[in-house]
Residue, then its C-alpha position, 0 to 999 in steps of 0.5 A: m504480439f500480445r494483448p495489452s492489459k486493461l489492469e495495468p493502468l488500474l494497478i498503477s493508479s491504485l498505487f497512488l491512492p494510499f498516499a492520497l488517503q493518508l493526506l486526507g487523514w492528515a488534513g484533520t477530517p472526521l474520518g480519522q488520522g489514517p495509519c500514519g497519524t501518530l508521526g511526529l509525536d513524542p515516542l514515549e507518549a505515542p509508541q505507535g509512531f514506530y509502526a506509523q513510520m513503517l506504514l509511511w515507508g510502505i506507502s512511499l514505496l508503493m507510490t514510487l513503484g507506481f511512478v516506475l511503472l508509469m515511466l516504463r509505460l511512457m518509455y516503451n510507448r506501449p503497455l508492458s508485455p506479460a514477461q516484463a510485467r511479472p516481476w513488477a506485479r510480484l513486487a507490487g503485490g508483495l509490498a501491498g501485502l506487507t504494508a497491509l500485514v503491518y497495518l493489521l498487526s498494529r491494529i489487532a495485537p500489541l507489538p514491541v516498539p523501540s524506545p529510549l528505555g529499550w523495547l516496550w510493548a505498545p497497545p494496539t492502535p484503534m482503526d479509523a475510517v481512513g485506515g479501513l479504506m487503505l486496507v481495502v485499497w491494499l487488498g485490491q492492489m494485491g488482487l490486481a497485481w496477482l491478476w496482472g502477473q498471471g497475464v489476465s488482460s481484462p476483468r472479462q477474462l475472469g468469467a470465461 
């Protein structure tokens, strides 16, 4: 019998947090629009919309993974064993890392974007508070997924 991980519910709940933060950004708060704030604008006026769509896909896939993990936990009526958790943890960490990488690159470097005129170099998008919070969440998700995939069942095990 294995010891159930206390990190699993924490990781599952953190997979829903970026979507909630993006909704906060779309609500027009003073914290900013969030990473996906330029969606729906004309591509020639806001070429960053391409990367906003990529980030929205990343956020959506992370939330879908959260639902899958929640359903697996409910179907088995117990936490996942370490052997079952390892592939899901790798997928969660990889998705969070890829989404964080796209976010960072779109904020610090000019990147090519498709347009009706061909590929253009879009200037970096400024970072706002909602995006900074999401970056912290994505980095936390990567850490939680790595710990869960290694079989760490509790944060107390790290000190031992």
